[in-house]
N, C-alpha and C positions, 0 to 999 in steps of 0.2 A: 353789700346786699341792700336791696330796696324792697319795701313791701308797700303795695298800693291796695286800698280797699275801695271798691265801687259800691256805694250804698244803694244806688238805683237798681243794680242787678245782683246784689249780694255775692259779688265775685272778688276774690283776692288774687293778686298777682305778685309772686315772689321772684324778684330778678336777682340772679346770682352773678351774671356777667353781662358785658355789653357786646359779646361776640355775635356775629350773624347766626340766625337760626337755620339749620340745615334740614331738620326733621322734627315733626311733632308726633308724639305718641299719646294715645289715650290709655290711661291707667285703669280708669273705670268711667262711668257716665258723668262723674263730677270732677275728675282730676285729669289734667293734661300736662305733659312735660315737653319742653322744647330743648333740643340738643344741637350742639354745634357740629361741624364736620368731623370732629374727632370723637363724638359720642359723649361729650361733657355736657352737664346740665347748664342751661342758660336761663330758663324760666320755668316756673310751675304756676299753673292756673287752677284755682279751686272754685268751682261753682257751688252755690248754696253754702258759702263759707261759714256763716254763723252756726248753722245747724250741723254741717258735716265736719268742720275742722275746729270747732270750739273757738271761733275767732272773737267771741265776746270778751274773752280775756286773753291777753297776749303779754308775754314777758320774755326778756332776753337775759341770759346769764352766761358769762364767760368763765369757764372752769380751768384753772391753771394746774398743770401737773405738779404734784408735791413730791417729786422724786428726791430721794436723799442724797 
């Protein structure tokens, strides 16, 4: 996964795979998703990312299953 933030447009792009985009869907006026030919998520674009997605603070945490 790659995350790119464009300061000049306050836009975040989250890349989940490098597959070709087959379709773009508008979730709302600030969020767009790109899907591959099988309907899997390829990219997500968030406009006004600092205000709408709380991008000022970002963290990543991997949580492992603590199965007995």
